[in-house]
PDB file with SEQRES, HELIX, SHEET and CRYST1 records, atoms N, CA, C and O in Angstrom:
SEQRES   1 A   63  UNK UNK UNK UNK UNK UNK UNK UNK UNK UNK UNK UNK UNK          
SEQRES   2 A   63  UNK UNK UNK UNK UNK UNK UNK UNK UNK UNK UNK UNK UNK          
SEQRES   3 A   63  UNK UNK UNK UNK UNK UNK UNK UNK UNK UNK UNK UNK UNK          
SEQRES   4 A   63  UNK UNK UNK UNK UNK UNK UNK UNK UNK UNK UNK UNK UNK          
SEQRES   5 A   63  UNK UNK UNK UNK UNK UNK UNK UNK UNK UNK UNK                  
HELIX    1 AA1 UNK A   22  UNK A   29  1                                   8    
HELIX    2 AA2 UNK A   34  UNK A   37  1                                   4    
HELIX    3 AA3 UNK A   43  UNK A   51  1                                   9    
HELIX    4 AA4 UNK A   55  UNK A   62  1                                   8    
SHEET    1 AA1 2 UNK A   2  UNK A   6  0                                        
SHEET    2 AA1 2 UNK A  13  UNK A  17 -1                                        
CRYST1    1.000    1.000    1.000  90.00  90.00  90.00 P 1           1          
ATOM      1  N   UNK A   1      69.149  62.407  84.359  1.00  0.00           N  
ATOM      2  CA  UNK A   1      68.374  61.634  83.416  1.00  0.00           C  
ATOM      3  C   UNK A   1      67.069  62.388  83.151  1.00  0.00           C  
ATOM      4  O   UNK A   1      66.435  62.884  84.082  1.00  0.00           O  
ATOM      5  N   UNK A   2      66.677  62.470  81.897  1.00  0.00           N  
ATOM      6  CA  UNK A   2      65.411  63.099  81.567  1.00  0.00           C  
ATOM      7  C   UNK A   2      64.296  62.072  81.712  1.00  0.00           C  
ATOM      8  O   UNK A   2      64.355  60.972  81.163  1.00  0.00           O  
ATOM      9  N   UNK A   3      63.281  62.468  82.469  1.00  0.00           N  
ATOM     10  CA  UNK A   3      62.140  61.588  82.710  1.00  0.00           C  
ATOM     11  C   UNK A   3      60.889  62.309  82.232  1.00  0.00           C  
ATOM     12  O   UNK A   3      60.637  63.456  82.600  1.00  0.00           O  
ATOM     13  N   UNK A   4      60.117  61.626  81.414  1.00  0.00           N  
ATOM     14  CA  UNK A   4      58.891  62.193  80.855  1.00  0.00           C  
ATOM     15  C   UNK A   4      57.703  61.435  81.417  1.00  0.00           C  
ATOM     16  O   UNK A   4      57.670  60.205  81.417  1.00  0.00           O  
ATOM     17  N   UNK A   5      56.733  62.192  81.895  1.00  0.00           N  
ATOM     18  CA  UNK A   5      55.506  61.613  82.439  1.00  0.00           C  
ATOM     19  C   UNK A   5      54.329  62.493  82.016  1.00  0.00           C  
ATOM     20  O   UNK A   5      54.497  63.667  81.689  1.00  0.00           O  
ATOM     21  N   UNK A   6      53.140  61.901  82.031  1.00  0.00           N  
ATOM     22  CA  UNK A   6      51.914  62.621  81.717  1.00  0.00           C  
ATOM     23  C   UNK A   6      51.063  62.738  82.968  1.00  0.00           C  
ATOM     24  O   UNK A   6      50.804  61.751  83.656  1.00  0.00           O  
ATOM     25  N   UNK A   7      50.635  63.955  83.251  1.00  0.00           N  
ATOM     26  CA  UNK A   7      49.774  64.232  84.400  1.00  0.00           C  
ATOM     27  C   UNK A   7      48.403  63.616  84.115  1.00  0.00           C  
ATOM     28  O   UNK A   7      47.774  63.968  83.117  1.00  0.00           O  
ATOM     29  N   UNK A   8      47.929  62.707  84.965  1.00  0.00           N  
ATOM     30  CA  UNK A   8      46.649  62.040  84.705  1.00  0.00           C  
ATOM     31  C   UNK A   8      45.440  62.958  84.867  1.00  0.00           C  
ATOM     32  O   UNK A   8      44.353  62.620  84.400  1.00  0.00           O  
ATOM     33  N   UNK A   9      45.603  64.102  85.512  1.00  0.00           N  
ATOM     34  CA  UNK A   9      44.477  65.001  85.751  1.00  0.00           C  
ATOM     35  C   UNK A   9      44.236  65.971  84.600  1.00  0.00           C  
ATOM     36  O   UNK A   9      43.090  66.280  84.274  1.00  0.00           O  
ATOM     37  N   UNK A  10      45.330  66.458  83.977  1.00  0.00           N  
ATOM     38  CA  UNK A  10      45.144  67.441  82.913  1.00  0.00           C  
ATOM     39  C   UNK A  10      45.709  66.983  81.560  1.00  0.00           C  
ATOM     40  O   UNK A  10      45.586  67.703  80.569  1.00  0.00           O  
ATOM     41  N   UNK A  11      46.317  65.811  81.509  1.00  0.00           N  
ATOM     42  CA  UNK A  11      46.846  65.274  80.269  1.00  0.00           C  
ATOM     43  C   UNK A  11      48.128  65.921  79.785  1.00  0.00           C  
ATOM     44  O   UNK A  11      48.627  65.582  78.712  1.00  0.00           O  
ATOM     45  N   UNK A  12      48.666  66.845  80.559  1.00  0.00           N  
ATOM     46  CA  UNK A  12      49.893  67.548  80.177  1.00  0.00           C  
ATOM     47  C   UNK A  12      51.097  66.635  80.340  1.00  0.00           C  
ATOM     48  O   UNK A  12      51.250  65.971  81.365  1.00  0.00           O  
ATOM     49  N   UNK A  13      51.956  66.605  79.319  1.00  0.00           N  
ATOM     50  CA  UNK A  13      53.170  65.810  79.364  1.00  0.00           C  
ATOM     51  C   UNK A  13      54.347  66.732  79.681  1.00  0.00           C  
ATOM     52  O   UNK A  13      54.524  67.773  79.048  1.00  0.00           O  
ATOM     53  N   UNK A  14      55.142  66.336  80.662  1.00  0.00           N  
ATOM     54  CA  UNK A  14      56.296  67.118  81.085  1.00  0.00           C  
ATOM     55  C   UNK A  14      57.533  66.239  81.120  1.00  0.00           C  
ATOM     56  O   UNK A  14      57.448  65.029  81.331  1.00  0.00           O  
ATOM     57  N   UNK A  15      58.682  66.863  80.910  1.00  0.00           N  
ATOM     58  CA  UNK A  15      59.964  66.193  81.021  1.00  0.00           C  
ATOM     59  C   UNK A  15      60.804  66.962  82.022  1.00  0.00           C  
ATOM     60  O   UNK A  15      60.977  68.175  81.895  1.00  0.00           O  
ATOM     61  N   UNK A  16      61.326  66.260  83.017  1.00  0.00           N  
ATOM     62  CA  UNK A  16      62.209  66.866  84.004  1.00  0.00           C  
ATOM     63  C   UNK A  16      63.555  66.166  83.968  1.00  0.00           C  
ATOM     64  O   UNK A  16      63.633  64.959  83.737  1.00  0.00           O  
ATOM     65  N   UNK A  17      64.606  66.926  84.195  1.00  0.00           N  
ATOM     66  CA  UNK A  17      65.945  66.367  84.325  1.00  0.00           C  
ATOM     67  C   UNK A  17      66.148  66.071  85.807  1.00  0.00           C  
ATOM     68  O   UNK A  17      66.300  66.986  86.616  1.00  0.00           O  
ATOM     69  N   UNK A  18      66.150  64.793  86.154  1.00  0.00           N  
ATOM     70  CA  UNK A  18      66.222  64.377  87.557  1.00  0.00           C  
ATOM     71  C   UNK A  18      67.485  63.555  87.758  1.00  0.00           C  
ATOM     72  O   UNK A  18      67.823  62.696  86.944  1.00  0.00           O  
ATOM     73  N   UNK A  19      68.179  63.834  88.860  1.00  0.00           N  
ATOM     74  CA  UNK A  19      69.464  63.197  89.156  1.00  0.00           C  
ATOM     75  C   UNK A  19      69.256  61.784  89.711  1.00  0.00           C  
ATOM     76  O   UNK A  19      69.240  61.571  90.923  1.00  0.00           O  
ATOM     77  N   UNK A  20      69.097  60.820  88.785  1.00  0.00           N  
ATOM     78  CA  UNK A  20      68.963  59.415  89.160  1.00  0.00           C  
ATOM     79  C   UNK A  20      69.857  58.581  88.250  1.00  0.00           C  
ATOM     80  O   UNK A  20      70.244  59.016  87.166  1.00  0.00           O  
ATOM     81  N   UNK A  21      70.173  57.389  88.706  1.00  0.00           N  
ATOM     82  CA  UNK A  21      70.992  56.481  87.915  1.00  0.00           C  
ATOM     83  C   UNK A  21      70.109  55.392  87.299  1.00  0.00           C  
ATOM     84  O   UNK A  21      68.976  55.169  87.725  1.00  0.00           O  
ATOM     85  N   UNK A  22      70.655  54.732  86.301  1.00  0.00           N  
ATOM     86  CA  UNK A  22      69.943  53.602  85.702  1.00  0.00           C  
ATOM     87  C   UNK A  22      69.675  52.520  86.740  1.00  0.00           C  
ATOM     88  O   UNK A  22      68.623  51.880  86.720  1.00  0.00           O  
ATOM     89  N   UNK A  23      70.628  52.317  87.647  1.00  0.00           N  
ATOM     90  CA  UNK A  23      70.471  51.300  88.688  1.00  0.00           C  
ATOM     91  C   UNK A  23      69.323  51.650  89.627  1.00  0.00           C  
ATOM     92  O   UNK A  23      68.569  50.768  90.038  1.00  0.00           O  
ATOM     93  N   UNK A  24      69.182  52.925  89.970  1.00  0.00           N  
ATOM     94  CA  UNK A  24      68.085  53.339  90.843  1.00  0.00           C  
ATOM     95  C   UNK A  24      66.735  53.131  90.153  1.00  0.00           C  
ATOM     96  O   UNK A  24      65.782  52.643  90.762  1.00  0.00           O  
ATOM     97  N   UNK A  25      66.671  53.506  88.880  1.00  0.00           N  
ATOM     98  CA  UNK A  25      65.422  53.317  88.130  1.00  0.00           C  
ATOM     99  C   UNK A  25      65.069  51.839  88.073  1.00  0.00           C  
ATOM    100  O   UNK A  25      63.912  51.463  88.256  1.00  0.00           O  
ATOM    101  N   UNK A  26      66.061  51.008  87.820  1.00  0.00           N  
ATOM    102  CA  UNK A  26      65.803  49.565  87.758  1.00  0.00           C  
ATOM    103  C   UNK A  26      65.325  49.032  89.108  1.00  0.00           C  
ATOM    104  O   UNK A  26      64.418  48.202  89.158  1.00  0.00           O  
ATOM    105  N   UNK A  27      65.925  49.499  90.197  1.00  0.00           N  
ATOM    106  CA  UNK A  27      65.495  49.065  91.532  1.00  0.00           C  
ATOM    107  C   UNK A  27      64.030  49.430  91.762  1.00  0.00           C  
ATOM    108  O   UNK A  27      63.264  48.628  92.296  1.00  0.00           O  
ATOM    109  N   UNK A  28      63.646  50.634  91.362  1.00  0.00           N  
ATOM    110  CA  UNK A  28      62.257  51.068  91.510  1.00  0.00           C  
ATOM    111  C   UNK A  28      61.333  50.207  90.649  1.00  0.00           C  
ATOM    112  O   UNK A  28      60.277  49.770  91.106  1.00  0.00           O  
ATOM    113  N   UNK A  29      61.735  49.968  89.413  1.00  0.00           N  
ATOM    114  CA  UNK A  29      60.921  49.148  88.516  1.00  0.00           C  
ATOM    115  C   UNK A  29      60.812  47.710  89.012  1.00  0.00           C  
ATOM    116  O   UNK A  29      59.831  47.024  88.725  1.00  0.00           O  
ATOM    117  N   UNK A  30      61.819  47.253  89.758  1.00  0.00           N  
ATOM    118  CA  UNK A  30      61.801  45.900  90.307  1.00  0.00           C  
ATOM    119  C   UNK A  30      61.022  45.808  91.614  1.00  0.00           C  
ATOM    120  O   UNK A  30      60.915  44.729  92.197  1.00  0.00           O  
ATOM    121  N   UNK A  31      60.472  46.945  92.081  1.00  0.00           N  
ATOM    122  CA  UNK A  31      59.610  46.898  93.253  1.00  0.00           C  
ATOM    123  C   UNK A  31      60.101  47.597  94.501  1.00  0.00           C  
ATOM    124  O   UNK A  31      59.425  47.560  95.529  1.00  0.00           O  
ATOM    125  N   UNK A  32      61.268  48.238  94.440  1.00  0.00           N  
ATOM    126  CA  UNK A  32      61.747  48.971  95.617  1.00  0.00           C  
ATOM    127  C   UNK A  32      60.807  50.137  95.896  1.00  0.00           C  
ATOM    128  O   UNK A  32      60.245  50.727  94.973  1.00  0.00           O  
ATOM    129  N   UNK A  33      60.640  50.463  97.171  1.00  0.00           N  
ATOM    130  CA  UNK A  33      59.861  51.643  97.526  1.00  0.00           C  
ATOM    131  C   UNK A  33      60.547  52.864  96.932  1.00  0.00           C  
ATOM    132  O   UNK A  33      61.775  52.935  96.895  1.00  0.00           O  
ATOM    133  N   UNK A  34      59.763  53.813  96.474  1.00  0.00           N  
ATOM    134  CA  UNK A  34      60.328  54.962  95.776  1.00  0.00           C  
ATOM    135  C   UNK A  34      61.298  55.746  96.658  1.00  0.00           C  
ATOM    136  O   UNK A  34      62.311  56.244  96.168  1.00  0.00           O  
ATOM    137  N   UNK A  35      60.999  55.860  97.948  1.00  0.00           N  
ATOM    138  CA  UNK A  35      61.893  56.600  98.839  1.00  0.00           C  
ATOM    139  C   UNK A  35      63.199  55.847  99.090  1.00  0.00           C  
ATOM    140  O   UNK A  35      64.216  56.459  99.418  1.00  0.00           O  
ATOM    141  N   UNK A  36      63.173  54.530  98.938  1.00  0.00           N  
ATOM    142  CA  UNK A  36      64.392  53.741  99.071  1.00  0.00           C  
ATOM    143  C   UNK A  36      65.206  53.756  97.778  1.00  0.00           C  
ATOM    144  O   UNK A  36      66.436  53.798  97.813  1.00  0.00           O  
ATOM    145  N   UNK A  37      64.517  53.720  96.644  1.00  0.00           N  
ATOM    146  CA  UNK A  37      65.207  53.717  95.350  1.00  0.00           C  
ATOM    147  C   UNK A  37      65.848  55.066  95.054  1.00  0.00           C  
ATOM    148  O   UNK A  37      66.909  55.127  94.433  1.00  0.00           O  
ATOM    149  N   UNK A  38      65.205  56.154  95.497  1.00  0.00           N  
ATOM    150  CA  UNK A  38      65.671  57.504  95.192  1.00  0.00           C  
ATOM    151  C   UNK A  38      65.777  58.360  96.457  1.00  0.00           C  
ATOM    152  O   UNK A  38      65.066  59.358  96.574  1.00  0.00           O  
ATOM    153  N   UNK A  39      66.631  58.004  97.389  1.00  0.00           N  
ATOM    154  CA  UNK A  39      66.675  58.740  98.664  1.00  0.00           C  
ATOM    155  C   UNK A  39      67.137  60.184  98.525  1.00  0.00           C  
ATOM    156  O   UNK A  39      66.844  61.002  99.397  1.00  0.00           O  
ATOM    157  N   UNK A  40      67.852  60.521  97.453  1.00  0.00           N  
ATOM    158  CA  UNK A  40      68.389  61.862  97.284  1.00  0.00           C  
ATOM    159  C   UNK A  40      67.371  62.844  96.704  1.00  0.00           C  
ATOM    160  O   UNK A  40      67.622  64.048  96.689  1.00  0.00           O  
ATOM    161  N   UNK A  41      66.236  62.354  96.231  1.00  0.00           N  
ATOM    162  CA  UNK A  41      65.259  63.219  95.581  1.00  0.00           C  
ATOM    163  C   UNK A  41      64.319  63.868  96.579  1.00  0.00           C  
ATOM    164  O   UNK A  41      64.106  63.368  97.684  1.00  0.00           O  
ATOM    165  N   UNK A  42      63.761  64.999  96.159  1.00  0.00           N  
ATOM    166  CA  UNK A  42      62.741  65.652  96.973  1.00  0.00           C  
ATOM    167  C   UNK A  42      61.431  64.880  96.831  1.00  0.00           C  
ATOM    168  O   UNK A  42      61.270  64.056  95.931  1.00  0.00           O  
ATOM    169  N   UNK A  43      60.517  65.163  97.725  1.00  0.00           N  
ATOM    170  CA  UNK A  43      59.201  64.522  97.637  1.00  0.00           C  
ATOM    171  C   UNK A  43      58.528  64.880  96.317  1.00  0.00           C  
ATOM    172  O   UNK A  43      57.853  64.040  95.722  1.00  0.00           O  
ATOM    173  N   UNK A  44      58.704  66.111  95.852  1.00  0.00           N  
ATOM    174  CA  UNK A  44      58.116  66.534  94.586  1.00  0.00           C  
ATOM    175  C   UNK A  44      58.683  65.790  93.388  1.00  0.00           C  
ATOM    176  O   UNK A  44      57.944  65.437  92.468  1.00  0.00           O  
ATOM    177  N   UNK A  45      59.979  65.549  93.394  1.00  0.00           N  
ATOM    178  CA  UNK A  45      60.605  64.802  92.309  1.00  0.00           C  
ATOM    179  C   UNK A  45      60.121  63.348  92.303  1.00  0.00           C  
ATOM    180  O   UNK A  45      59.850  62.776  91.247  1.00  0.00           O  
ATOM    181  N   UNK A  46      60.017  62.764  93.493  1.00  0.00           N  
ATOM    182  CA  UNK A  46      59.514  61.394  93.571  1.00  0.00           C  
ATOM    183  C   UNK A  46      58.059  61.320  93.116  1.00  0.00           C  
ATOM    184  O   UNK A  46      57.669  60.367  92.442  1.00  0.00           O  
ATOM    185  N   UNK A  47      57.260  62.313  93.477  1.00  0.00           N  
ATOM    186  CA  UNK A  47      55.858  62.352  93.056  1.00  0.00           C  
ATOM    187  C   UNK A  47      55.759  62.415  91.528  1.00  0.00           C  
ATOM    188  O   UNK A  47      54.915  61.752  90.924  1.00  0.00           O  
ATOM    189  N   UNK A  48      56.621  63.212  90.921  1.00  0.00           N  
ATOM    190  CA  UNK A  48      56.621  63.309  89.460  1.00  0.00           C  
ATOM    191  C   UNK A  48      56.941  61.958  88.827  1.00  0.00           C  
ATOM    192  O   UNK A  48      56.282  61.549  87.872  1.00  0.00           O  
ATOM    193  N   UNK A  49      57.941  61.270  89.349  1.00  0.00           N  
ATOM    194  CA  UNK A  49      58.296  59.956  88.808  1.00  0.00           C  
ATOM    195  C   UNK A  49      57.115  58.996  88.946  1.00  0.00           C  
ATOM    196  O   UNK A  49      56.796  58.255  88.017  1.00  0.00           O  
ATOM    197  N   UNK A  50      56.480  59.015  90.092  1.00  0.00           N  
ATOM    198  CA  UNK A  50      55.407  58.066  90.383  1.00  0.00           C  
ATOM    199  C   UNK A  50      54.107  58.380  89.639  1.00  0.00           C  
ATOM    200  O   UNK A  50      53.455  57.471  89.124  1.00  0.00           O  
ATOM    201  N   UNK A  51      53.725  59.662  89.579  1.00  0.00           N  
ATOM    202  CA  UNK A  51      52.393  60.002  89.066  1.00  0.00           C  
ATOM    203  C   UNK A  51      52.384  60.905  87.844  1.00  0.00           C  
ATOM    204  O   UNK A  51      51.371  60.984  87.149  1.00  0.00           O  
ATOM    205  N   UNK A  52      53.489  61.589  87.566  1.00  0.00           N  
ATOM    206  CA  UNK A  52      53.512  62.539  86.464  1.00  0.00           C  
ATOM    207  C   UNK A  52      53.032  63.922  86.850  1.00  0.00           C  
ATOM    208  O   UNK A  52      52.933  64.801  85.994  1.00  0.00           O  
ATOM    209  N   UNK A  53      52.732  64.131  88.117  1.00  0.00           N  
ATOM    210  CA  UNK A  53      52.247  65.428  88.574  1.00  0.00           C  
ATOM    211  C   UNK A  53      53.440  66.255  89.040  1.00  0.00           C  
ATOM    212  O   UNK A  53      54.175  65.846  89.940  1.00  0.00           O  
ATOM    213  N   UNK A  54      53.629  67.426  88.422  1.00  0.00           N  
ATOM    214  CA  UNK A  54      54.717  68.315  88.823  1.00  0.00           C  
ATOM    215  C   UNK A  54      54.345  69.030  90.115  1.00  0.00           C  
ATOM    216  O   UNK A  54      53.177  69.069  90.501  1.00  0.00           O  
ATOM    217  N   UNK A  55      55.343  69.592  90.775  1.00  0.00           N  
ATOM    218  CA  UNK A  55      55.077  70.356  91.998  1.00  0.00           C  
ATOM    219  C   UNK A  55      54.154  71.530  91.711  1.00  0.00           C  
ATOM    220  O   UNK A  55      53.273  71.841  92.512  1.00  0.00           O  
ATOM    221  N   UNK A  56      54.354  72.184  90.565  1.00  0.00           N  
ATOM    222  CA  UNK A  56      53.527  73.333  90.202  1.00  0.00           C  
ATOM    223  C   UNK A  56      52.071  72.924  90.000  1.00  0.00           C  
ATOM    224  O   UNK A  56      51.161  73.609  90.466  1.00  0.00           O  
ATOM    225  N   UNK A  57      51.851  71.806  89.306  1.00  0.00           N  
ATOM    226  CA  UNK A  57      50.488  71.320  89.073  1.00  0.00           C  
ATOM    227  C   UNK A  57      49.841  70.909  90.388  1.00  0.00           C  
ATOM    228  O   UNK A  57      48.656  71.157  90.607  1.00  0.00           O  
ATOM    229  N   UNK A  58      50.622  70.277  91.265  1.00  0.00           N  
ATOM    230  CA  UNK A  58      50.103  69.863  92.573  1.00  0.00           C  
ATOM    231  C   UNK A  58      49.642  71.089  93.370  1.00  0.00           C  
ATOM    232  O   UNK A  58      48.572  71.082  93.977  1.00  0.00           O  
ATOM    233  N   UNK A  59      50.471  72.142  93.356  1.00  0.00           N  
ATOM    234  CA  UNK A  59      50.122  73.376  94.076  1.00  0.00           C  
ATOM    235  C   UNK A  59      48.865  74.019  93.484  1.00  0.00           C  
ATOM    236  O   UNK A  59      48.023  74.525  94.225  1.00  0.00           O  
ATOM    237  N   UNK A  60      48.734  74.002  92.157  1.00  0.00           N  
ATOM    238  CA  UNK A  60      47.547  74.569  91.515  1.00  0.00           C  
ATOM    239  C   UNK A  60      46.282  73.791  91.887  1.00  0.00           C  
ATOM    240  O   UNK A  60      45.230  74.385  92.123  1.00  0.00           O  
ATOM    241  N   UNK A  61      46.388  72.471  91.938  1.00  0.00           N  
ATOM    242  CA  UNK A  61      45.224  71.639  92.223  1.00  0.00           C  
ATOM    243  C   UNK A  61      44.788  71.745  93.681  1.00  0.00           C  
ATOM    244  O   UNK A  61      43.595  71.689  93.978  1.00  0.00           O  
ATOM    245  N   UNK A  62      45.753  71.899  94.596  1.00  0.00           N  
ATOM    246  CA  UNK A  62      45.436  71.816  96.016  1.00  0.00           C  
ATOM    247  C   UNK A  62      45.846  73.055  96.802  1.00  0.00           C  
ATOM    248  O   UNK A  62      46.128  72.962  97.996  1.00  0.00           O  
ATOM    249  N   UNK A  63      45.882  74.209  96.148  1.00  0.00           N  
ATOM    250  CA  UNK A  63      46.284  75.432  96.864  1.00  0.00           C  
ATOM    251  C   UNK A  63      45.170  75.989  97.704  1.00  0.00           C  
ATOM    252  O   UNK A  63      45.347  77.011  98.366  1.00  0.00           O  
TER     253      UNK A  63                                                      
END                                                                             
């Protein structure tokens, strides 16, 4: 599924193709913890869904 988010720090909008189902997205939107809704994702993928910050941007900000 393609997920588009905007990084709140630099305003950059990114779209990533992330392996999630509609049911998982709905569970997250209904209040499931992100690690429970998307157990197969990496921490970086979950961070992108939650905040819009890509792994690359995170590394640039906190390297």
